[in-house]
VOKE-477201 format. One line per field, with one value per residue: residue number from 1; residue in one letter; x, y, z of N, C-alpha, C in turn. Coordinates in steps of 0.1 Angstrom, whole numbers, plus 5000, padded with zeros to 4 digits. Example, Ala and Ser with C-alpha at 12.3 -4.5 7.8 and 13.67 -1.06 7.14 Angstrom:
<pts>
seq [1_2]
type [a_s]
n_u [5132_5128]
n_v [4943_4978]
n_w [5078_5071]
ca_u [5123_5137]
ca_v [4955_4989]
ca_w [5078_5071]
c_u [5132_5129]
c_v [4967_5000]
c_w [5078_5079]
</pts>
This chain:
<pts>
seq [1_2_3_4_5_6_7_8_9_10_11_12_13_14_15_16_17_18_19_20_21_22_23_24_25_26_27_28_29_30_31_32_33_34_35_36_37_38_39_40_41_42_43_44_45_46_47_48_49_50_51_52_53_54_55_56_57_58_59_60_61_62_63_64_65_66_67_68_69_70_71_72_73_74_75_76_77_78_79_80_81_82_83_84_85_86_87_88_89_90_91_92_93_94_95_96_97_98_99_100_101_102_103_104_105_106_107_108_109_110_111_112_113_114_115_116_117_118_119_120_121_122_123_124_125_126_127_128_129_130_131_132_133_134_135_136_137_138_139_140_141_142_143_144_145_146_147_148_149_150_151_152_153_154_155_156_157_158_159_160_161_162_163_164_165_166_167_168_169_170_171_172_173_174_175_176_177_178_179_180_181_182_183_184_185_186_187_188_189_190_191_192_193_194_195_196_197_198_199_200_201_202_203_204_205_206_207_208_209_210_211_212_213_214_215_216_217_218_219_220_221_222_223_224_225_226_227_228_229_230_231_232_233_234_235_236_237_238_239_240_241_242_243_244_245_246_247_248_249_250_251_252_253_254_255_256_257_258_259_260_261_262_263_264_265_266_267_268_269_270_271_272_273_274_275_276_277_278_279_280_281_282_283_284_285_286_287_288_289_290_291_292_293_294_295_296_297_298_299_300_301_302_303_304_305_306_307_308_309_310_311_312_313_314_315_316_317_318_319_320_321_322_323_324_325_326_327_328_329_330_331_332_333_334_335_336_337_338_339_340_341_342_343_344_345_346_347_348_349_350_351_352_353_354_355_356_357_358_359_360_361_362_363_364_365_366_367_368_369_370_371_372_373_374_375_376_377_378]
type [m_n_r_r_s_l_a_l_v_v_a_v_l_a_v_v_v_v_l_c_g_a_m_v_v_l_p_l_l_m_l_g_q_a_r_a_e_a_a_a_c_d_l_p_s_l_p_d_s_p_v_p_g_a_g_s_w_g_s_t_e_t_t_n_a_a_v_i_v_s_v_g_r_q_r_q_v_p_p_r_g_y_v_i_a_l_a_t_a_m_q_e_s_t_l_r_n_l_a_n_a_n_v_p_e_s_l_s_l_p_h_e_g_v_g_r_d_h_d_s_v_g_l_f_q_q_r_p_g_w_g_s_v_r_e_r_m_t_p_s_y_a_a_s_k_f_y_e_a_l_l_r_v_d_g_w_q_q_m_r_l_t_d_a_a_q_a_v_q_r_s_g_l_p_e_a_y_q_k_w_e_g_d_a_e_q_l_a_a_k_v_l_g_l_a_n_i_d_d_i_g_g_g_a_p_m_a_p_c_g_v_d_d_l_g_p_v_p_v_g_p_g_g_w_v_q_p_i_r_a_g_i_v_s_p_f_g_p_r_g_g_r_l_h_a_g_a_d_l_s_s_a_d_i_r_g_k_p_i_r_a_a_a_a_g_v_v_e_q_v_k_c_d_w_y_t_t_c_d_r_d_g_n_t_s_s_r_g_c_g_w_y_v_d_i_r_h_p_g_n_i_v_t_r_y_c_h_m_i_q_r_p_e_v_a_i_g_q_q_v_t_a_g_a_v_i_g_f_v_g_s_s_g_g_s_s_g_p_h_l_h_f_e_v_h_l_n_v_p_p_g_p_f_h_a_n_s_a_n_a_v_d_p_v_s_f_m_r_a_q_g_a_p_l_g_p_s_t]
n_u [5216_5236_5235_5250_5251_5224_5219_5234_5220_5195_5203_5211_5187_5173_5186_5180_5152_5150_5163_5146_5122_5130_5132_5106_5098_5115_5122_5109_5127_5152_5174_5166_5149_5122_5124_5135_5114_5094_5104_5100_5073_5047_5037_5008_4999_4990_4958_4948_4944_4913_4902_4875_4849_4848_4831_4821_4836_4841_4849_4868_4881_4890_4908_4927_4936_4948_4970_4984_4991_5006_5028_5039_5048_5066_5086_5094_5082_5072_5041_5025_5028_5013_4987_4988_4993_4970_4950_4957_4953_4925_4915_4925_4916_4895_4903_4904_4917_4924_4919_4925_4907_4920_4943_4950_4963_4960_4934_4933_4944_4941_4916_4896_4878_4873_4890_4896_4916_4940_4968_4969_4970_4959_4960_4970_4968_4991_5014_5032_5059_5063_5065_5060_5028_5018_5032_5024_4998_4999_4991_5009_5033_5027_5021_5046_5062_5049_5055_5083_5087_5075_5092_5113_5106_5114_5108_5082_5067_5059_5042_5010_4986_4976_4996_5018_5010_5006_5031_5042_5023_5017_4992_4965_4946_4955_4945_4927_4933_4931_4906_4902_4915_4905_4890_4911_4927_4910_4905_4931_4936_4916_4923_4946_4937_4933_4922_4926_4946_4964_4976_4999_5014_5004_4989_4982_5000_5028_5030_5050_5040_5013_4996_4999_5024_5043_5054_5065_5074_5097_5083_5080_5086_5064_5043_5041_5048_5068_5049_5059_5092_5108_5120_5112_5095_5078_5068_5046_5024_5016_5006_5003_4983_4967_4964_4987_4980_4995_5025_5045_5059_5085_5104_5129_5120_5095_5068_5043_5052_5047_5022_5019_5000_5002_4999_4981_4946_4913_4899_4885_4877_4876_4882_4876_4872_4845_4851_4877_4908_4911_4917_4939_4968_4969_4971_4985_4965_4942_4920_4920_4926_4927_4927_4923_4929_4916_4925_4914_4928_4935_4926_4914_4929_4935_4949_4958_4961_4972_4967_4969_4977_4957_4924_4924_4938_4923_4892_4863_4858_4875_4898_4932_4966_4997_5018_5006_4999_4982_4977_4991_5016_5008_4998_4973_4946_4949_4979_5014_5031_5042_5038_5034_5010_5008_4989_4982_4958_4945_4925_4900_4866_4841_4832_4832_4840_4854_4881_4900_4915_4914_4921_4944_4979_5014_5029_5055_5067_5050_5053_5080_5080_5067_5086_5090_5103_5097_5110_5139_5154_5156]
n_v [4932_4904_4867_4856_4877_4880_4855_4858_4878_4866_4845_4860_4872_4849_4841_4862_4860_4835_4842_4862_4848_4831_4848_4853_4830_4827_4829_4858_4867_4873_4899_4929_4918_4927_4952_4946_4930_4950_4966_4949_4949_4948_4976_4988_5003_5038_5053_5072_5108_5128_5113_5090_5095_5083_5065_5087_5107_5130_5134_5155_5155_5129_5128_5146_5131_5110_5124_5130_5104_5096_5113_5105_5079_5086_5098_5076_5069_5049_5029_5034_5060_5073_5070_5084_5110_5114_5113_5135_5156_5153_5161_5188_5201_5188_5174_5193_5218_5246_5281_5313_5336_5356_5358_5375_5369_5342_5339_5344_5323_5289_5271_5252_5259_5282_5292_5304_5303_5318_5324_5302_5279_5257_5220_5209_5230_5248_5271_5303_5296_5272_5276_5296_5313_5304_5280_5265_5261_5244_5212_5189_5199_5207_5182_5170_5185_5179_5151_5153_5165_5146_5123_5131_5127_5108_5074_5074_5055_5037_5050_5061_5072_5098_5110_5109_5126_5150_5156_5167_5187_5202_5210_5227_5210_5181_5155_5152_5141_5114_5103_5100_5078_5053_5061_5072_5049_5034_5050_5053_5027_5024_5043_5031_5008_4986_4959_4962_4983_4971_4952_4961_4969_4992_4995_5001_4992_4992_4964_4943_4935_4932_4915_4887_4884_4886_4863_4830_4817_4800_4772_4758_4724_4716_4729_4756_4791_4821_4850_4875_4888_4902_4920_4913_4936_4941_4919_4891_4892_4906_4940_4972_4965_4949_4921_4918_4904_4893_4893_4920_4929_4944_4967_4990_4996_4986_4994_4988_4963_4929_4908_4875_4845_4825_4797_4772_4776_4789_4820_4838_4862_4895_4927_4960_4977_4999_5019_5026_5037_5034_5035_5051_5062_5052_5058_5058_5065_5056_5027_4992_4969_4981_4976_4942_4906_4874_4840_4807_4776_4741_4720_4738_4762_4796_4823_4858_4889_4921_4958_4965_4983_4990_4979_4944_4918_4896_4876_4869_4835_4826_4802_4799_4794_4784_4810_4827_4860_4882_4908_4941_4957_4982_5010_5012_5017_5011_5020_5025_5029_5018_4983_4947_4932_4901_4873_4842_4817_4791_4761_4772_4778_4770_4796_4832_4850_4841_4840_4852_4869_4849_4825_4830_4825_4826_4837_4836_4814_4794_4795_4789_4762_4752_4752_4775_4800_4833_4865_4884_4867_4837]
n_w [4611_4616_4614_4635_4654_4659_4671_4694_4708_4711_4729_4751_4758_4765_4788_4805_4806_4820_4844_4854_4856_4877_4898_4906_4919_4940_4976_4994_5011_5001_4995_4979_4960_4958_4947_4922_4911_4910_4890_4869_4863_4839_4821_4808_4776_4773_4767_4738_4739_4737_4768_4775_4798_4833_4856_4881_4870_4845_4809_4807_4832_4833_4812_4821_4842_4828_4817_4841_4849_4827_4827_4851_4843_4824_4839_4853_4877_4904_4902_4925_4930_4909_4919_4943_4933_4917_4937_4951_4932_4929_4953_4954_4931_4920_4898_4877_4856_4871_4869_4887_4904_4918_4904_4878_4853_4850_4841_4815_4803_4790_4808_4832_4850_4878_4906_4941_4959_4976_4958_4942_4915_4888_4884_4907_4924_4928_4941_4936_4940_4927_4900_4870_4863_4838_4835_4858_4851_4831_4826_4823_4832_4858_4870_4867_4884_4908_4911_4912_4937_4953_4950_4965_4990_5018_5020_5009_4996_5014_5031_5044_5020_5024_5040_5025_5004_5018_5026_5004_4996_5019_5032_5048_5056_5063_5064_5044_5019_5020_5017_4990_4981_4972_4949_4934_4929_4914_4892_4882_4874_4855_4835_4826_4816_4832_4853_4880_4900_4916_4901_4889_4910_4923_4945_4981_5009_4986_4966_4945_4918_4924_4951_4949_4937_4957_4965_4977_5010_5032_5048_5080_5092_5107_5095_5100_5098_5101_5107_5101_5095_5120_5149_5184_5201_5222_5246_5253_5281_5314_5314_5325_5343_5328_5305_5280_5252_5232_5211_5201_5170_5153_5132_5118_5093_5089_5082_5059_5051_5041_5058_5068_5068_5096_5095_5077_5072_5080_5073_5099_5109_5098_5104_5116_5144_5154_5172_5171_5154_5118_5088_5091_5110_5144_5179_5212_5228_5216_5212_5208_5179_5155_5120_5116_5115_5121_5121_5119_5127_5123_5150_5167_5170_5170_5153_5155_5139_5141_5137_5110_5079_5062_5049_5052_5030_5026_5030_5051_5057_5038_5026_5035_5028_5045_5050_5031_5019_5039_5046_5053_5072_5095_5115_5127_5150_5186_5189_5191_5171_5138_5136_5140_5159_5172_5179_5196_5202_5220_5221_5213_5213_5188_5165_5157_5177_5199_5206_5230_5259_5279_5266_5254_5246_5251_5222_5214_5227_5217_5189_5186_5194_5173_5153_5140_5149_5163_5154_5142_5125_5105]
ca_u [5221_5239_5230_5258_5247_5211_5219_5238_5209_5185_5208_5211_5173_5169_5191_5172_5139_5152_5166_5134_5113_5134_5129_5092_5095_5124_5116_5110_5138_5163_5175_5165_5139_5110_5127_5136_5101_5087_5109_5095_5059_5044_5028_5001_4999_4979_4949_4949_4935_4908_4898_4861_4846_4848_4823_4817_4846_4838_4861_4878_4888_4897_4919_4937_4941_4957_4982_4991_4997_5016_5040_5045_5055_5078_5096_5097_5077_5065_5027_5018_5029_5002_4976_4990_4991_4956_4942_4960_4946_4911_4912_4929_4910_4886_4909_4902_4928_4917_4924_4922_4901_4930_4955_4944_4970_4954_4921_4935_4950_4931_4913_4884_4871_4880_4891_4899_4925_4952_4973_4971_4963_4962_4955_4975_4967_5004_5016_5042_5072_5063_5067_5052_5014_5016_5038_5015_4985_5001_4990_5021_5043_5022_5023_5060_5067_5044_5063_5096_5087_5072_5103_5123_5101_5120_5099_5069_5059_5054_5034_4996_4985_4974_5008_5027_5005_5008_5046_5044_5014_5016_4979_4959_4938_4964_4938_4917_4936_4929_4892_4902_4924_4898_4887_4923_4931_4901_4907_4944_4934_4907_4931_4956_4930_4936_4911_4930_4959_4974_4983_5012_5020_5000_4981_4988_5013_5032_5035_5057_5030_5002_4999_5003_5038_5052_5062_5064_5084_5099_5074_5086_5081_5051_5034_5040_5058_5068_5040_5068_5105_5110_5123_5101_5097_5070_5064_5033_5024_5009_5010_4994_4972_4959_4972_4991_4977_5003_5038_5046_5070_5087_5118_5129_5114_5084_5056_5040_5057_5036_5020_5016_4993_5012_4996_4969_4934_4901_4898_4873_4873_4883_4874_4881_4861_4840_4856_4892_4912_4911_4925_4950_4976_4963_4980_4984_4952_4932_4918_4917_4935_4926_4923_4929_4924_4916_4925_4912_4936_4931_4929_4908_4939_4932_4959_4953_4971_4966_4973_4972_4977_4944_4916_4932_4937_4915_4878_4858_4855_4885_4909_4945_4978_5007_5027_4999_4999_4968_4976_5003_5019_5006_4997_4959_4941_4957_4992_5024_5039_5040_5042_5025_5007_5005_4984_4979_4948_4943_4912_4890_4853_4837_4826_4842_4844_4858_4895_4901_4926_4914_4927_4957_4991_5026_5031_5069_5069_5042_5059_5093_5076_5063_5097_5090_5104_5095_5123_5144_5161_5148]
ca_v [4923_4891_4856_4854_4887_4876_4844_4863_4886_4856_4838_4869_4873_4837_4841_4872_4854_4825_4848_4869_4838_4826_4858_4852_4819_4826_4835_4872_4870_4877_4913_4935_4912_4935_4963_4940_4927_4962_4970_4940_4950_4953_4987_4989_5016_5048_5056_5086_5119_5128_5100_5090_5096_5070_5067_5101_5116_5133_5132_5165_5151_5116_5132_5152_5119_5103_5132_5128_5090_5096_5120_5096_5069_5092_5100_5063_5069_5036_5031_5039_5075_5077_5070_5096_5122_5115_5116_5149_5165_5152_5170_5202_5208_5179_5171_5203_5228_5258_5295_5318_5350_5365_5358_5378_5363_5328_5339_5345_5310_5278_5266_5244_5264_5293_5291_5316_5299_5326_5326_5288_5276_5244_5207_5207_5242_5251_5285_5308_5289_5260_5279_5307_5310_5295_5266_5258_5258_5233_5199_5180_5206_5206_5168_5167_5192_5171_5139_5157_5167_5133_5114_5135_5123_5095_5064_5078_5043_5029_5059_5063_5081_5112_5115_5112_5138_5161_5159_5175_5198_5210_5215_5230_5198_5170_5142_5153_5133_5100_5098_5098_5067_5043_5067_5073_5036_5029_5058_5050_5014_5027_5050_5022_4997_4974_4956_4966_4989_4962_4943_4967_4974_5006_4996_5006_4996_4987_4951_4945_4935_4926_4907_4873_4883_4887_4851_4821_4818_4787_4768_4748_4710_4715_4736_4770_4801_4834_4860_4885_4887_4914_4918_4914_4948_4940_4905_4886_4893_4917_4954_4982_4959_4941_4912_4921_4890_4889_4898_4930_4927_4957_4970_5004_4998_4976_4999_4983_4950_4919_4899_4862_4836_4816_4783_4770_4777_4796_4833_4838_4875_4906_4937_4972_4981_5013_5028_5028_5043_5023_5038_5061_5058_5054_5063_5051_5069_5048_5014_4981_4964_4987_4965_4929_4893_4861_4827_4794_4765_4728_4718_4749_4772_4809_4834_4871_4898_4935_4971_4966_4996_4992_4967_4932_4913_4883_4878_4859_4822_4823_4793_4804_4785_4789_4820_4836_4874_4885_4922_4948_4963_4996_5014_5015_5013_5015_5017_5035_5030_5006_4970_4936_4926_4888_4865_4828_4813_4776_4755_4782_4772_4775_4809_4842_4860_4834_4842_4863_4868_4837_4814_4835_4819_4833_4833_4833_4800_4785_4794_4782_4748_4747_4752_4788_4810_4847_4872_4889_4857_4826]
ca_w [4621_4610_4622_4648_4664_4663_4680_4707_4714_4716_4740_4763_4762_4771_4802_4812_4809_4830_4857_4858_4861_4890_4908_4911_4928_4951_4988_4995_5021_4993_4995_4966_4951_4956_4938_4909_4906_4906_4877_4859_4860_4826_4821_4795_4769_4777_4756_4732_4745_4751_4774_4779_4813_4840_4868_4883_4864_4830_4800_4810_4844_4830_4803_4830_4849_4819_4817_4853_4849_4816_4832_4861_4836_4817_4850_4859_4891_4907_4900_4937_4928_4901_4928_4952_4925_4913_4949_4954_4923_4932_4965_4952_4920_4914_4885_4867_4855_4876_4870_4900_4903_4924_4895_4865_4842_4848_4835_4800_4799_4790_4821_4833_4862_4885_4921_4948_4970_4976_4944_4937_4902_4882_4889_4921_4932_4932_4943_4927_4942_4919_4887_4865_4862_4827_4838_4868_4845_4821_4834_4823_4840_4872_4874_4868_4896_4920_4912_4916_4951_4960_4950_4975_5004_5021_5024_5005_4991_5026_5039_5040_5009_5028_5046_5013_4997_5027_5026_4992_4995_5032_5032_5061_5058_5060_5063_5033_5007_5022_5013_4976_4977_4964_4936_4926_4925_4903_4880_4876_4867_4843_4825_4821_4810_4841_4862_4894_4900_4923_4891_4886_4922_4926_4957_4993_5004_4973_4963_4932_4907_4930_4963_4945_4933_4968_4965_4988_5021_5037_5059_5089_5091_5113_5087_5105_5092_5107_5101_5096_5101_5128_5163_5194_5208_5234_5247_5259_5295_5320_5311_5330_5350_5318_5298_5266_5248_5221_5210_5191_5162_5146_5128_5114_5080_5088_5076_5045_5048_5041_5069_5063_5076_5103_5091_5069_5080_5074_5079_5107_5112_5091_5111_5123_5154_5152_5183_5170_5141_5108_5076_5094_5121_5157_5189_5225_5235_5210_5217_5198_5170_5141_5110_5120_5109_5128_5113_5127_5122_5128_5165_5174_5173_5163_5153_5153_5133_5144_5133_5095_5074_5054_5049_5048_5016_5027_5034_5060_5051_5028_5029_5032_5030_5054_5043_5022_5024_5044_5048_5054_5085_5097_5129_5130_5163_5197_5185_5193_5159_5129_5141_5140_5171_5168_5191_5194_5211_5220_5226_5211_5209_5174_5165_5154_5187_5211_5209_5240_5268_5287_5259_5247_5251_5246_5208_5212_5230_5208_5175_5188_5195_5159_5144_5132_5160_5160_5156_5129_5117_5100]
c_u [5224_5234_5237_5253_5233_5210_5224_5228_5198_5190_5208_5196_5168_5173_5183_5159_5140_5154_5153_5123_5117_5131_5115_5090_5105_5118_5118_5122_5150_5163_5174_5155_5127_5112_5128_5123_5093_5091_5103_5080_5056_5033_5021_5002_4988_4971_4952_4940_4926_4903_4883_4860_4846_4842_4818_4825_4842_4851_4872_4887_4896_4909_4930_4944_4951_4970_4990_4998_5008_5029_5047_5053_5067_5089_5100_5093_5070_5049_5020_5018_5018_4989_4976_4988_4977_4947_4944_4952_4930_4907_4914_4920_4898_4890_4906_4914_4923_4926_4921_4918_4911_4943_4950_4950_4964_4941_4922_4941_4939_4928_4899_4875_4879_4879_4895_4909_4938_4956_4976_4963_4966_4956_4958_4975_4981_5006_5028_5056_5074_5066_5059_5037_5012_5021_5028_5002_4987_5001_5002_5032_5040_5024_5037_5066_5062_5053_5077_5097_5084_5084_5114_5118_5106_5109_5085_5060_5053_5044_5019_4996_4984_4987_5018_5023_5008_5022_5049_5036_5014_5003_4975_4949_4945_4957_4929_4920_4932_4916_4892_4910_4917_4895_4900_4928_4923_4903_4921_4943_4926_4915_4941_4950_4932_4923_4913_4944_4969_4981_4996_5018_5016_4992_4988_4988_5017_5037_5040_5047_5017_5005_5004_5018_5048_5059_5061_5075_5086_5090_5080_5080_5068_5040_5032_5051_5057_5058_5048_5082_5108_5113_5111_5104_5088_5064_5050_5035_5017_5015_4999_4982_4963_4969_4975_4991_4985_5017_5038_5059_5072_5102_5117_5121_5102_5071_5054_5045_5046_5035_5014_5008_5003_5011_4984_4957_4923_4900_4884_4868_4882_4875_4882_4870_4858_4847_4871_4895_4914_4921_4935_4957_4968_4974_4978_4971_4940_4931_4918_4928_4936_4921_4930_4922_4926_4916_4923_4920_4931_4935_4923_4919_4935_4944_4953_4964_4965_4974_4976_4970_4964_4936_4924_4929_4929_4901_4874_4854_4865_4895_4922_4955_4988_5016_5019_4998_4984_4967_4990_5004_5016_5006_4983_4956_4949_4971_5002_5033_5037_5046_5031_5023_5001_5001_4982_4969_4946_4930_4901_4877_4849_4830_4836_4847_4848_4873_4896_4913_4926_4921_4939_4969_5003_5030_5046_5072_5062_5049_5073_5090_5072_5074_5097_5091_5103_5109_5128_5151_5152_5149]
c_v [4909_4879_4854_4864_4884_4865_4848_4870_4876_4849_4847_4870_4861_4836_4850_4866_4843_4831_4855_4859_4832_4835_4857_4841_4818_4833_4850_4876_4875_4893_4918_4930_4921_4946_4957_4936_4939_4967_4961_4940_4955_4964_4988_5003_5025_5050_5070_5095_5124_5114_5100_5090_5083_5072_5081_5111_5118_5132_5142_5160_5138_5119_5138_5141_5112_5111_5130_5114_5090_5102_5111_5084_5074_5094_5087_5063_5055_5039_5036_5055_5080_5079_5082_5109_5124_5119_5131_5159_5164_5161_5184_5208_5200_5175_5180_5213_5242_5271_5300_5333_5360_5366_5361_5371_5349_5328_5340_5332_5299_5272_5260_5248_5275_5291_5304_5314_5307_5328_5312_5286_5261_5232_5205_5219_5247_5266_5290_5301_5277_5263_5291_5303_5301_5281_5258_5254_5249_5220_5191_5186_5204_5192_5165_5173_5184_5159_5142_5159_5154_5124_5119_5132_5109_5086_5066_5065_5035_5038_5057_5073_5096_5118_5118_5125_5151_5165_5168_5188_5208_5217_5218_5219_5185_5157_5141_5144_5119_5095_5096_5086_5057_5048_5068_5060_5031_5037_5056_5037_5016_5033_5041_5009_4984_4972_4961_4971_4981_4954_4948_4973_4988_5007_5000_4995_4989_4973_4952_4945_4929_4917_4893_4872_4886_4874_4843_4823_4803_4784_4757_4734_4708_4722_4751_4778_4814_4843_4872_4884_4901_4911_4920_4926_4949_4926_4903_4888_4905_4931_4964_4976_4950_4931_4917_4907_4886_4894_4909_4928_4939_4958_4984_5006_4989_4981_4994_4970_4940_4911_4886_4853_4826_4801_4783_4771_4785_4809_4834_4852_4885_4919_4949_4978_4996_5023_5031_5034_5031_5027_5050_5056_5061_5060_5055_5054_5062_5034_5004_4979_4972_4976_4952_4917_4882_4849_4815_4783_4752_4727_4730_4759_4784_4818_4847_4880_4913_4946_4972_4980_5000_4979_4955_4927_4900_4886_4867_4847_4818_4813_4799_4793_4792_4798_4829_4850_4877_4900_4928_4955_4978_5000_5019_5010_5018_5012_5028_5037_5018_4993_4960_4931_4912_4880_4851_4824_4798_4772_4765_4776_4778_4788_4820_4851_4853_4834_4854_4860_4855_4825_4818_4828_4827_4828_4830_4819_4790_4784_4787_4767_4743_4748_4765_4799_4824_4854_4876_4879_4846_4815]
c_w [4615_4620_4635_4658_4669_4673_4694_4715_4719_4728_4753_4768_4769_4786_4810_4816_4820_4844_4862_4863_4875_4901_4914_4921_4940_4963_4988_5004_5014_4992_4981_4956_4948_4946_4923_4903_4902_4893_4866_4856_4846_4826_4808_4789_4773_4765_4750_4739_4734_4755_4778_4794_4819_4853_4870_4877_4849_4822_4803_4822_4841_4821_4811_4838_4841_4817_4829_4853_4838_4821_4843_4854_4830_4827_4857_4874_4893_4906_4913_4936_4920_4910_4937_4945_4921_4925_4953_4945_4925_4943_4961_4942_4914_4899_4874_4868_4858_4874_4884_4898_4909_4915_4881_4853_4839_4840_4820_4794_4798_4804_4821_4845_4869_4900_4927_4959_4969_4962_4938_4924_4898_4889_4903_4930_4937_4932_4936_4929_4933_4904_4883_4865_4850_4829_4847_4862_4833_4828_4834_4832_4855_4878_4876_4881_4909_4922_4917_4931_4959_4961_4960_4989_5007_5026_5020_5001_5002_5034_5035_5029_5014_5034_5035_5006_5005_5027_5015_4993_5007_5033_5047_5065_5055_5058_5051_5021_5008_5017_4998_4971_4968_4950_4928_4921_4913_4891_4873_4868_4854_4832_4818_4815_4818_4849_4876_4893_4907_4913_4887_4898_4926_4939_4969_5003_4992_4973_4949_4921_4912_4942_4959_4941_4945_4971_4978_4999_5026_5048_5067_5087_5097_5106_5092_5099_5100_5100_5095_5102_5107_5142_5172_5202_5221_5235_5253_5274_5301_5316_5316_5337_5341_5311_5284_5260_5236_5221_5199_5183_5153_5141_5122_5101_5078_5082_5062_5042_5049_5053_5063_5073_5082_5100_5083_5078_5073_5081_5086_5110_5104_5096_5115_5131_5152_5161_5181_5156_5131_5097_5079_5107_5134_5166_5202_5232_5228_5216_5205_5188_5157_5132_5115_5114_5119_5119_5122_5120_5128_5143_5173_5179_5164_5164_5150_5149_5133_5138_5118_5090_5066_5055_5044_5034_5015_5031_5043_5052_5041_5034_5026_5035_5039_5045_5033_5028_5027_5046_5049_5067_5085_5112_5133_5144_5174_5196_5187_5181_5150_5135_5139_5154_5168_5180_5186_5205_5209_5226_5225_5206_5195_5175_5163_5165_5200_5214_5218_5250_5276_5280_5251_5254_5245_5232_5206_5215_5221_5195_5176_5188_5181_5149_5136_5142_5155_5162_5142_5120_5114_5111]
</pts>
């Protein structure tokens, strides 16, 4: 390469670096930014096989996990897919390449245990429609076929883990995959040499390269910001003889979208009540907010954010700034579908349990007065 060509390459790279840097600081309101940021996540190199054991997983299981993650990377699957694939294999085979007593051919192939589930074999317990016995008992092939099916599931990155896995596996126990989410996140991070899978956008729901990379949003002159950009589908007011103490905000693709603190304050409550649904979708027969956050702002104002998809991203006592991401939209608790139920309470006495229907006000009117009106537009 001559000096002129080298200079041209350096110039192009410099422009790319400037553009990529700008993407991190621009508001998330720009279309397509999340996808561009996800593509920019730096993925570390995988360790050589075999891989040492991690936690309760031995070297055999961890090595299989490394194969699953490696195949995902080769297929350019977003990191959230690694977690879903690992959780699925944890449930189906405890990350072991299983033969099957009902499939004699499988017993003559390399395996790490013997199962008896119909004619299922391998890490994902795939049946004949997924390939030959030898193919299904080849970990890299089995993982590739799983990802192939996962990528055909519309909206899989915004789904609960168990729903995405079930869309591929069609198990008789559709909720069984969910209990492995934490283990799968930790093992994916371990295999990749990361402290947290969120660092590359593998958490649920998917943030580009971790929650911090979701970027800032414009804050109004009064210090308030929309908690989410979405239409008002159910307003504040009486409903069925009770007060609907907030406004419900939703849109067609709202599941997994970031929820932001409406103003600076201190996190006063992070909770999912025992009597409601938490890490799965609720329904109208359920009660309560599911996962929710209360933030106390100056002037004894408390805002509440309900129906999050998983445990919120903040902790009690944490100071948050206006627009900070505190969680993600879901449908936990007494919910008819994915949405944010947003409440505002005024003149709330000190203490974490004093925001109630007696001091709730219409958040639509309140936020309009703060210069940060609720709704799908800015």
